[in-house]
N, C-alpha and C positions, 0 to 999 in steps of 0.2 A: 225693454225687450221688443224686438221687432216681431211683428205678427206675420205669419206665413199662411199660405193657402192650406197647408196640411193641418194647422191648428184649427182653422175654420171647418175643415172636413171632419176632424175629430168631434167637434161640437155638433155638426150636422148628424153624424152617425149616432151620437148619444141621444139626440132629439128623436131620431127615427126609431131607435130601439127602446126608448123609454128609460134609459139609464140616466141617473142624475149625477154620476161621478165621472170626472174627466181628468186625465193626466196630460198636462201640456208643459213641456220644458222641465220635466222632472218634478213638477208640483201637481199634486192631486187636489182638485177642488170638488167639493160636494155641494150641489145646488139644492135649495129647498124645494123649488117647484120647476116644472118644465118651462113656465113663463120666464123665470129668472135665467134659465139656460138659453132661451131664445134671445133675451135681452143681451146676454153676454156675447152670443154669436153675432148679433147685429152690431154691437159696439166694436167687436174685432173686425168685422167687415168694413166698418167706417174707417178704422185705423189703417187697414190694408189699402183701402182706396186712397187715403191721404198720402200714404207712403208712395204709392204708384204715381200719384199726381206730382209729387215732388221730384221723382226720379226722371220724369219725362221732360225733355226740353220744350220750352214754350215756342210756339210758332209766332214770329213777329209779322205783323201786318205792315205792308208798305203802301204808301199812297204816293202817287205821282200826279203832279199838277201840270197841266199844259196850258199855255197861254197862246191864243191864236188872235190874230188881228191882221190889219192891212200893212203894218210896218211903218206907219207914219212917224 
């Protein structure tokens, strides 16, 4: 399941309001503590960051070497 920013926003809203039940993707999860809710949010944020890193093309570094001399 791909993580979206909306999923993380739902977890943030639950943390802010003190609710420990969150429905994401049609599945309702009840967390025991607010701490476990925060850990789930952080894990989802890490997953989203990894997805974004994979989708962005890497910039290649180019190195140019020049040789100078008197031409002997």
